[in-house]
C-alpha positions in Angstrom: 81.5 87.8 71.7 84.4 88.5 74.3 87.4 89.3 72.6 90.4 88.6 75.3 93.6 88.2 74.8 94.6 86.5 78.2 97.9 87.9 78.6 96.9 90.1 81.5 96.2 86.8 83.3 99.5 84.6 84.8 99.8 81.4 83.7 98.1 80.2 86.9 95.3 82.2 86.3 95.0 81.2 82.5 94.8 77.6 83.3 92.2 78.7 86.4 89.7 80.1 83.6 90.6 76.9 81.2 89.6 74.6 83.9 86.2 76.1 84.8 85.3 76.3 80.9 86.3 72.9 80.3 84.4 71.6 83.3 81.2 73.3 82.1 81.8 72.1 78.3 82.6 68.5 79.4 80.4 68.2 82.2 83.3 66.9 84.9 85.0 68.0 87.4 88.6 68.2 86.3 91.5 67.7 89.2 94.0 70.8 89.6 97.1 70.6 90.3 99.7 73.0 91.6 102.0 74.7 89.5 105.5 73.7 88.6 106.7 70.2 88.1 103.4 69.0 86.4 104.8 66.2 84.8 102.8 67.4 81.3 99.5 67.3 83.5 97.6 70.9 84.6 94.5 69.3 84.9 93.1 66.0 84.7 90.2 63.5 85.0 90.2 59.9 85.8 87.4 57.8 85.9 86.1 54.4 84.6 89.1 53.9 82.6 88.9 57.4 80.9 92.1 59.3 81.4 91.8 62.9 80.2 94.8 65.3 80.4 94.6 69.1 79.8 97.3 71.1 79.5 97.0 75.0 79.5 99.5 77.4 78.0 99.7 81.0 77.7 101.8 82.3 75.4 101.7 85.1 72.6 102.6 83.8 69.4 102.6 80.2 67.5 106.5 79.8 67.3 106.7 79.8 71.2 103.9 77.8 71.8 105.0 75.2 69.4 108.3 74.8 70.9 107.1 74.5 74.0 104.7 71.6 73.0 107.6 69.9 71.2 109.0 69.5 74.5 105.8 68.1 75.9 105.9 65.1 73.6 107.8 63.1 75.8 106.0 63.4 78.9 102.6 62.8 76.9 103.8 59.3 75.7 104.6 58.0 79.1 100.9 59.3 80.4 99.1 57.3 77.9 96.0 59.4 78.3 92.9 58.3 76.4 92.4 62.0 75.7 94.5 65.0 75.5 92.8 68.6 75.4 95.1 71.6 74.9 94.0 75.2 75.8 96.1 78.4 74.7 96.0 82.0 74.9 97.4 81.9 71.3 95.0 82.5 68.3 95.4 79.5 66.1 94.9 79.4 62.3 93.3 76.0 60.6 96.7 75.0 59.6 98.3 75.6 63.2 95.9 73.2 64.6 96.5 70.8 62.3 100.0 71.1 62.7 99.5 70.5 66.4 97.1 67.8 65.9 99.6 66.0 63.7 102.4 66.1 66.5 100.3 64.7 69.1 98.1 62.1 67.0 96.8 59.6 68.2 96.5 61.3 72.0 94.7 64.4 70.4 91.3 62.8 69.5 90.6 65.7 66.9 91.1 69.1 66.5 88.6 70.5 68.1 90.2 69.1 71.5 93.0 72.0 70.8 91.0 75.0 72.3 92.8 78.6 71.1 92.2 82.1 71.7 88.9 82.3 69.6 87.4 78.9 70.8 88.0 79.9 74.5 86.1 83.5 73.6 83.5 81.4 72.1 82.9 79.4 75.4 83.3 82.6 77.4 80.0 83.8 75.2 78.1 80.7 75.8 78.9 80.2 79.7 79.3 84.1 80.8 78.6 83.2 84.3 82.4 81.9 84.1 83.5 85.6 82.8 81.7 87.1 85.4 83.7 85.0 88.1 87.3 85.9 86.8 87.5 89.2 88.1 90.5 90.2 86.1 89.3 88.7 83.1 86.1 90.7 82.2 87.7 94.1 84.1 90.1 94.2 81.2 87.9 92.8 78.6 87.5 95.3 75.8 83.9 96.1 76.2 84.9 96.9 80.0 87.8 99.2 78.7 85.6 101.0 76.5 83.1 101.9 79.1 85.8 102.7 81.6 87.9 105.2 79.3 84.5 106.4 78.3 83.1 107.7 81.6 83.8 111.3 82.2 86.8 111.9 84.5 87.1 115.0 86.4 89.9 116.4 88.7 92.5 113.6 86.9 93.9 113.0 84.1 92.4 111.0 81.8 92.3 107.5 82.3 94.6 105.5 80.1 94.0 102.0 79.1 97.5 100.9 79.6 97.5 102.1 83.0 94.2 100.5 83.8 95.6 97.3 82.5 98.7 97.5 84.2 97.1 97.9 87.4 94.5 94.7 86.9 97.2 92.7 85.6 99.2 93.0 88.8 96.1 93.1 91.2 95.5 89.9 93.1 91.7 89.6 94.5 91.4 89.2 98.1 88.8 89.4 100.8 89.3 93.2 101.3 87.6 93.3 97.8 84.8 91.5 98.6 84.3 93.2 102.2 84.6 96.8 100.3 81.7 95.8 97.8 79.7 94.5 100.8 79.9 97.8 102.8 79.5 99.7 99.7 75.7 97.9 98.6 75.2 98.9 102.5 76.0 101.9 102.7 76.9 103.3 99.4 80.5 104.6 100.5 83.8 102.3 102.0 86.7 104.2 103.6 89.8 102.1 103.1 92.2 102.3 105.8 95.4 100.8 106.0 99.4 101.4 106.7 101.3 103.1 103.8 101.8 101.2 100.6 99.4 98.0 101.6 97.4 98.5 98.8 94.5 100.9 99.4 94.9 102.9 96.5 95.1 100.2 94.2 91.8 98.8 95.7 90.2 102.1 95.3 90.9 102.1 91.9 89.5 98.9 91.2 86.5 99.5 92.8 86.2 102.9 90.6 87.0 100.3 87.4 84.3 98.0 88.9 81.5 100.6 89.2 82.5 102.3 85.9 82.0 99.1 83.8 78.6 98.4 85.4 77.3 101.8 84.1 78.6 104.7 86.5 79.0 107.8 83.9 81.1 109.8 85.5 84.2 109.2 87.9 85.3 112.5 90.2 88.6 112.3 91.8 89.3 114.6 95.2 92.9 115.4 96.4 92.3 118.6 98.6 89.1 119.4 99.3 85.3 118.1 100.0 84.2 121.4 98.1 85.0 119.7 94.8 82.4 117.0 95.7 79.7 119.3 96.3 80.7 121.3 93.1 80.8 117.8 91.1 77.6 116.5 92.8 74.5 115.8 90.0 71.6 114.5 91.4 70.8 112.4 88.3 73.9 111.3 87.0 75.3 108.0 88.5 78.5 108.7 89.9 81.6 107.1 91.3 83.8 109.5 94.0 86.9 108.6 95.1 89.0 110.8 97.8 92.4 109.2 98.1 93.8 110.1 101.3 91.0 112.2 102.6 92.7 112.7 106.0 96.3 113.5 104.5 98.1 116.7 104.2 95.6 118.9 103.7 93.3 117.5 106.5 95.6 117.0 109.5 98.9 118.8 108.8 97.3 122.3 107.8 94.4 121.9 109.8 90.7 121.8 108.2 89.5 124.7 107.3 86.5 126.0 109.0 83.4 123.3 108.9 85.3 121.5 106.7 84.8 118.4 109.0 81.1 119.1 109.4 81.1 119.3 105.4 82.9 116.1 105.1 80.5 114.0 107.0 77.5 115.9 105.5 78.5 115.1 102.3 79.0 111.3 103.4 75.8 111.2 104.9 74.1 112.5 101.8 76.0 109.6 99.7 74.3 107.2 101.9 71.0 108.2 100.9 71.8 108.5 97.6 70.3 106.1 94.8 73.1 106.3 92.3 76.1 107.5 93.9 79.1 105.5 95.5 82.1 107.0 97.6 85.4 105.4 97.8 87.7 107.1 100.8 91.3 106.0 101.6 93.5 106.9 104.5 96.1 105.9 106.7 94.5 104.3 109.5 96.7 106.1 112.2 95.9 109.2 110.7 91.9 108.5 110.9 92.7 107.5 114.7 93.9 111.4 114.8 91.2 112.9 112.9 88.4 111.3 115.3 90.3 112.5 118.4 90.8 116.0 116.8 87.4 116.3 115.0 84.3 116.1 116.8 82.3 115.8 113.5 84.2 113.1 112.5 84.6 111.1 115.9 80.5 111.4 115.8 79.8 110.3 112.5 79.6 106.7 111.4 82.6 107.0 109.2 84.3 103.7 111.0 81.1 101.2 110.7 82.3 101.6 106.9 85.8 101.0 107.5 87.5 98.6 105.1 90.6 98.0 107.1 93.3 96.3 104.8 96.3 94.5 106.9 98.5 91.5 106.2 96.1 89.5 108.0 93.7 89.4 105.1 96.9 88.9 103.0 97.0 85.0 103.0 100.4 83.5 102.5 99.1 82.5 99.3 97.7 85.9 98.4 101.4 87.2 99.2 102.7 84.7 97.3 100.3 85.7 94.2 101.2 89.5 94.6 105.1 88.4 94.3 104.6 86.1 91.3 102.4 88.8 89.6 105.0 91.5 90.1 107.7 89.5 89.0 105.9 87.7 86.1 104.8 90.7 84.8 108.0 92.7 85.5 111.1 93.4 82.8 113.4 91.7 85.4 115.9 89.5 83.7 115.8 85.8 83.9 119.1 85.3 86.0 117.5 87.9 88.8 114.5 86.1 88.8 116.2 82.7 89.1 118.3 84.1 92.0 115.0 84.5 94.1 113.8 80.7 93.0 117.2 79.1 93.2 117.6 80.7 96.9 113.8 80.0 97.9 114.0 83.7 99.2 110.6 84.3 97.9 109.5 82.4 101.1 111.5 84.6 103.4 109.6 87.4 101.2 106.1 86.6 101.9 106.9 85.9 105.7 108.5 88.8 106.1 107.1 91.0 109.0 107.4 94.4 106.6 105.9 92.5 103.6 104.5 95.6 101.6 103.4 95.5 98.0 104.7 99.2 97.4 108.2 98.0 98.5 107.5 94.5 96.2 106.6 97.2 93.0 109.6 99.0 94.1 112.6 96.4 93.9 111.2 95.6 90.3 111.6 99.5 89.2 114.5 98.8 86.6 116.3 102.0 88.4 116.8 99.7 91.5 117.4 96.2 90.2 119.9 97.6 87.8 122.5 98.7 90.3 122.3 95.5 91.9 124.2 92.6 90.6 121.9 89.4 90.1 123.8 87.1 92.2 123.0 89.7 95.0 119.4 90.2 94.5 117.5 88.0 96.7 119.6 89.2 99.4 119.0 93.2 98.8 115.4 92.5 98.7 115.4 91.2 102.4 117.4 94.0 103.7 115.2 96.2 102.0 112.5 94.5 103.9 114.4 94.6 106.7 114.7 98.1 106.3 112.1 99.6 103.7 113.7 103.3 103.7 116.9 101.7 102.6 115.5 101.0 99.2 115.2 105.0 98.5 118.5 105.6 100.7 120.5 103.6 98.3 119.0 105.4 95.3 119.1 108.8 97.0 123.1 108.2 98.3 124.2 106.6 94.9 122.5 106.9 92.0 121.5 110.2 91.5 123.3 113.6 91.1 123.8 115.5 93.6 121.7 118.9 92.6 118.9 115.7 91.9 119.7 115.1 95.8 119.3 118.8 96.6 116.1 119.1 94.1 114.3 116.7 95.9 115.3 117.8 99.6 113.8 121.5 98.2 110.7 119.5 97.3 110.3 118.4 100.8 109.8 121.5 101.9 106.6 122.2 99.3 105.4 118.7 100.5 105.9 117.5 97.2 103.8 119.2 94.5 105.1 122.2 93.0 105.3 124.0 90.0 108.3 123.7 88.2 109.4 127.0 87.9 108.6 127.9 91.8 111.1 124.7 92.4 113.7 125.9 90.1 113.7 129.2 92.2 114.0 127.5 95.3 116.9 125.5 94.0 118.6 128.3 92.7 118.2 130.5 95.8 119.8 127.2 97.7 122.8 127.4 95.2 123.5 130.7 95.5 124.0 130.0 99.4 125.5 126.9 99.5 127.0 125.5 96.2 130.3 125.5 97.3 129.5 123.9 100.8 128.2 121.1 99.3 129.7 121.0 96.0 127.5 121.8 93.1 126.7 124.5 91.0 123.1 125.6 89.2 122.8 125.3 85.4 119.6 125.3 83.4 121.2 122.3 81.8 121.9 120.4 85.0 118.4 121.5 86.3 116.5 119.8 83.4 119.0 116.7 83.3 118.3 116.6 86.9 114.6 116.5 86.3 114.9 114.1 83.3 117.2 111.7 86.0 114.1 111.8 88.7 111.6 111.2 86.7 109.7 107.8 86.7 111.5 106.8 90.0 111.5 109.7 92.5 109.2 112.3 91.1 106.2 112.2 88.3 105.4 115.2 86.0 102.0 116.9 84.9 101.6 118.9 82.2 98.8 121.5 81.5 97.3 122.6 78.1 99.3 125.8 77.7 102.5 123.2 78.9 103.1 124.7 82.5 104.7 122.0 84.4 104.1 120.7 88.1 106.4 118.1 90.0 105.3 115.7 92.6 106.6 112.7 94.3 105.7 109.4 92.5 104.3 108.1 96.2 104.2 109.0 99.7 107.0 106.8 101.0 109.6 108.8 99.0 108.5 111.6 101.2 108.4 109.9 104.5 112.2 108.8 103.7 113.3 112.2 102.6 111.8 113.8 105.9 113.1 111.1 108.2 116.9 111.9 106.2 116.6 115.4 106.6 115.5 115.7 110.2 119.2 113.9 110.9 121.3 116.9 109.6 120.4 119.9 111.3 123.0 122.2 109.5 121.3 121.3 106.1 117.6 121.9 107.6 119.1 125.5 108.8 120.8 126.2 105.0 117.2 125.3 103.6 115.7 127.5 105.8 117.6 130.4 105.3 117.4 130.0 101.4 113.6 129.6 101.1 112.2 132.2 99.0 108.4 131.3 99.6 106.7 131.3 103.1 105.1 128.1 102.8 108.2 126.1 102.6 108.5 127.3 106.0 105.3 126.1 107.4 104.6 122.8 105.5 106.9 120.1 107.4 108.8 122.5 110.4 107.2 122.7 113.8 109.0 124.1 116.6 106.5 122.7 119.5 105.8 118.8 120.0 102.1 119.3 120.9 101.6 120.1 117.4 103.5 117.3 115.8 100.1 115.0 115.6 102.0 112.1 116.8 102.6 111.3 113.1 105.9 109.4 112.2 108.2 111.4 109.4 105.3 113.9 109.0 107.3 116.8 110.9 110.6 117.9 111.5 110.6 119.5 115.5 113.1 121.9 115.0 115.1 122.6 118.2 117.7 125.0 120.0 119.6 127.6 117.5 117.7 126.3 114.5 114.3 126.9 116.5 115.3 130.5 117.2 116.6 131.2 113.8 113.5 129.8 112.2 111.2 132.0 114.2 113.4 135.2 113.3 113.0 134.3 109.6 109.4 133.9 110.0 109.5 137.6 111.6 112.2 139.2 109.6 111.0 137.8 105.8 107.2 138.1 106.4 106.4 140.5 104.2 109.2 139.7 101.5 108.5 135.9 101.2 105.0 135.1 99.3 102.9 132.1 100.5 102.0 130.7 97.1 99.9 127.6 96.6 99.3 125.7 93.3 96.6 123.9 92.2 95.4 121.6 89.7 92.1 123.0 88.1 90.2 121.2 85.5 88.5 123.2 83.0 87.0 119.9 80.8 86.8 115.9 81.0 90.4 115.8 80.0 92.1 119.5 80.2 93.5 121.2 83.5 95.0 124.1 84.3 98.1 124.5 86.7 97.7 127.4 88.8 99.4 129.3 91.1 97.8 131.9 93.8 99.3 134.1 96.5 97.5 133.8 99.5 96.9 136.9 101.7 98.7 138.3 104.9 96.0 137.0 107.3 96.2 133.5 105.8 99.7 133.7 106.7 99.4 134.7 110.1 96.3 131.9 110.4 99.0 129.4 109.3 101.4 130.8 112.0 98.8 130.4 114.8 98.0 126.6 113.4 101.6 125.3 113.7 103.1 127.3 116.4 101.8 128.0 120.1 102.7 131.2 119.8 101.6 132.1 123.3 104.8 130.1 124.5 107.0 132.9 122.0 106.6 135.9 123.2 108.9 137.2 120.4 106.0 135.9 117.8 103.2 136.9 119.4 104.2 140.3 119.8 105.0 140.3 115.8 101.2 138.7 115.0 99.7 141.5 117.2 101.8 144.2 115.2 100.5 143.0 112.3 96.9 142.7 113.3 94.3 145.4 112.3 91.1 145.7 113.2 89.3 145.8 109.9 86.2 148.1 109.4 84.9 147.1 106.3 84.7 143.0 105.5 83.1 143.4 102.1 86.8 144.1 101.1 87.8 140.5 102.1 87.2 137.4 100.2 85.8 134.6 102.1 89.1 132.7 102.8 90.4 135.9 104.1 87.5 136.4 106.8 87.7 132.8 107.9 91.6 133.2 107.9 91.0 136.8 110.2 88.8 134.5 112.2 91.3 132.3 113.0 93.9 134.7 114.0 91.6 136.7 116.6 90.9 133.3 117.8 94.0 132.9 118.8 94.7 136.4 120.2 91.5 137.3 121.6 92.9 137.7 125.0 95.6 140.0 123.9 93.7 143.0 121.7 91.2 145.3 122.5 88.5 145.2 119.9 84.7 145.4 119.7 83.2 141.7 119.2 79.8 143.0 118.2 81.1 145.5 115.7 83.6 142.6 114.0 79.7 140.5 114.4 78.1 143.0 112.9 80.3 144.0 109.9 80.7 140.5 108.9 76.8 139.9 109.3 76.8 142.4 106.4 79.0 140.2 104.2 76.3 137.4 104.4 74.8 136.7 100.7 74.7 133.1 100.5 74.7 129.9 102.6 78.0 129.5 102.5 78.4 133.1 103.8 76.3 132.1 106.7 78.7 129.1 107.5 81.7 131.5 107.6 79.5 133.6 110.0 79.0 130.9 112.2 82.5 130.5 113.0 82.1 133.7 115.3 80.4 131.2 117.7 83.7 129.6 118.7 85.4 133.4 119.0 82.9 135.7 120.7 80.6 132.9 121.9 78.6 135.2 124.3 78.7 138.2 122.0 77.1 136.3 119.1 74.6 134.8 121.5 73.8 138.4 122.4 73.6 139.6 118.4 71.1 136.9 117.6 69.2 137.0 120.1 65.8 138.4 119.1 67.6 139.5 115.6 64.6 139.5 113.4 66.4 140.8 110.3 69.2 138.4 110.6 67.0 135.4 111.2 64.8 136.2 108.1 68.0 136.8 106.0 69.0 133.4 106.6 65.7 132.1 106.2 65.4 133.9 102.6 68.6 132.2 101.7 67.5 128.9 102.8 64.1 129.5 100.9 65.6 130.6 98.0 68.1 127.1 97.6 64.8 124.9 98.4 62.9 126.0 95.1 65.6 124.8 92.8 66.8 121.9 95.5 66.8 118.3 94.1 66.3 115.3 96.5 70.0 114.9 97.3 70.3 118.8 97.9 67.5 118.8 100.0 69.5 116.4 102.6 72.4 118.8 102.2 70.1 121.5 103.2 68.8 120.0 106.2 72.0 119.5 107.6 73.4 122.8 106.6 70.2 123.9 108.8 71.0 121.8 111.6 74.4 123.4 111.9 73.3 126.9 111.5 70.5 126.1 114.5 73.3 124.8 116.8 75.9 127.6 116.3 73.9 130.6 116.1 71.1 128.9 118.6 68.5 130.1 116.1 65.2 127.7 115.7 64.0 127.0 111.8 62.0 123.9 112.5 59.1 125.0 110.4 61.3 125.4 107.2 63.0 121.8 108.1 59.7 120.6 108.0 58.7 122.4 104.6 61.9 120.4 103.3 61.1 117.0 105.0 57.8 117.3 102.8 59.8 117.9 99.6 62.1 115.0 100.4 59.3 113.0 101.3 57.7 113.7 97.8 60.9 112.9 96.2 61.0 109.5 97.6 57.1 108.5 96.4 58.5 109.2 93.1 60.2 105.6 93.6 63.3 107.1 92.4 64.7 103.6 92.0 68.5 102.2 92.4 69.9 101.3 88.8 73.0 99.7 90.2 73.2 96.2 89.0 74.0 93.2 91.5 77.3 93.5 92.9 79.7 91.0 92.3 80.5 88.4 94.9 83.9 87.0 93.5 84.7 83.4 94.6 86.8 82.4 97.6 89.9 79.9 96.8 91.6 78.3 99.5 94.8 76.5 98.9 95.1 73.2 100.8 98.6 73.0 100.7 100.2 76.5 100.9 103.7 75.8 101.0 103.5 73.1 98.3 101.4 75.5 96.0 103.7 78.1 96.6 106.9 76.1 96.2 105.8 75.1 92.9 104.2 78.3 91.8 107.4 80.0 91.8 109.2 77.1 90.0 107.2 77.2 87.4 108.1 81.0 86.9 112.1 79.9 86.2 110.5 78.1 83.1 107.8 80.5 82.0 107.7 82.8 79.1 107.1 86.3 80.6 106.0 89.8 79.0 104.0 87.7 76.2 
């Protein structure tokens, strides 16, 4: 039997569940009324002399419930119903039911008309279709949570019950959920797109919970590279993949690594053919537009056909009101703050505001924000926040944190957020040595630790691995956006940050010196001009050998344990990054420097795959300025081929030395046979999905190397047909299509909804 406590539902949502259960139990249609001044009526049935009145009470303890019911008694006497029914989330003992029955006798005909928590759960057991129709109800049930928490999690800290419940109770079901499910039903994947803070990640998480609750066994979280998806893919396991911000900083700001766009599209195509896989991707809409313009494979894919755009048009006035209501109801806001919104009817201005955004709503319910605002000014301040969303962080940044905390955050900007604690400490120490007198702070271990504690929960989040290593990141992307915009207005501070930076990647993450490299992204890059641009280039050159390029990652070693790792990148990686963020042919001294650092490599076997990839990127940028033997380079890299992933690197030569590569591959039987043997070796142990991957790998090789493997492709297609004849059936249960609810009178509904909030018992 279900065992809900119903406390993840708001009073309005609890009333809707009670209504549906009673209608089914009694076989009648109950009238629903807007929240608020109900005159003692939540639900009503009037016909042929019968007048049934129902009241729904969401409380977590009997004392609160009973005190409220005593206030309702006089209202009920005036209504004179022929039958009075109470539905409550409180679990009731026989003596407590008798006490309520005695209070309202004779309006309550019998004690069975007092439905406590156990009675409601019993009715849900009898009428499972009602449970299924109430999304937030069943998704937070004990059984569902057990299924979700029991699933294997990769690349993400283990899901916690509290976090899941917090997301679910704030979530308001809307058309985007239905739309996303329909797209997944058709294609097995969906791209959730929209502006920052609109609710993309929340919708993605809810979809993941939904599928985990439906029997999917593994959840794979992807953040940096599609390679993790390939590594985690298991043909016979029901898996849900979530690639959050899949065209974010790694893809657009640093450019895709070689063939990454093709591998991404290939993986999406394979998911589309799978029977037991779901892929959810999120991205900012403007970044998706840029990616389709920049990368041919993405432009020509069917990603856009599976796009679910979340925008304010999908958030009806009622949906916006419910989002605001839930954030207020489930928050720690004192009553006087909520009453200030209600008494001034500011909730209407908030939900109708052009900048309405769930992330902003969530931010001003954060205690670190509202606690600094007098309750009399709370509603006015919210409107000001909406007029200028960045003012939320500006106020907290400028007035609520220590000076060292401000500069700690500004140093984090240069790491693009995620950074190991020890590396951040070294960066802020270096900045303090150079600028402490200028900016009025000194570095001490005590103040640094105090600063971390101060920022945690509002500006930053902290991850700790199993070896007690720590990494820091921003709480959400809007903070980084604000800080980049803030920093761009202080050129002298930018110069000081550049001068003090101990790591090479601090220079290449957010700064650009050529406008063409900005990707037209607001607040994503800082364009350096004049003297600062010259200083930036001089620093890149003068301290190139001294400054390490560090890359921090979170590597999972088990379902729940991860290890924070720190990698120092090679000289050619650093050079390749320079060519990707700067037009080196417009800066003679930088081009001259890169040419001076470049060396013709004769033995590529000493290099890693990434180093070869970086080396080829550099050659591509300076090929007109160096004297090299393309055929010799091609021949040397060909010798490193030992796997199909090595072939992928080799195909990059088609972009660098197209005509020479064509000459090299023409009638090269040894190369043809080597690649063919590698393909054949993969066929033998490839399952259905891997065979589809293999077909796409071969087609890429054929295109780039101008080779023909049609015979071996036919062999693989025959194997795919054999798999399909085995009738590998989809075990996914029928997708849930939630009910739609449209309010006839939105303004009346919204006014009464918020009026009810002034008298509701919250956080119960």
